[in-house]
C-alpha positions, 0 to 999 in steps of 0.5 A: 618627255615620256611616251605616254605609257604611264598615262599622262607624261610628256607628249602623251599627256592630256590626250588619252590612250588613243594618242599613245597608240598613234605615237607608237605607230608614228615612231614605228613608221619613222624607225622603218624609214630610218632603217630603209635609208641605210 
């Protein structure tokens, strides 16, 4: 269940490097939302 840093495992597999960037952005936004709730 990797984040795609290695270029193809987990959610990042088969989508290329672009989805890895999108995944990082989504996780960053979710992190901000979680931190803002506390």
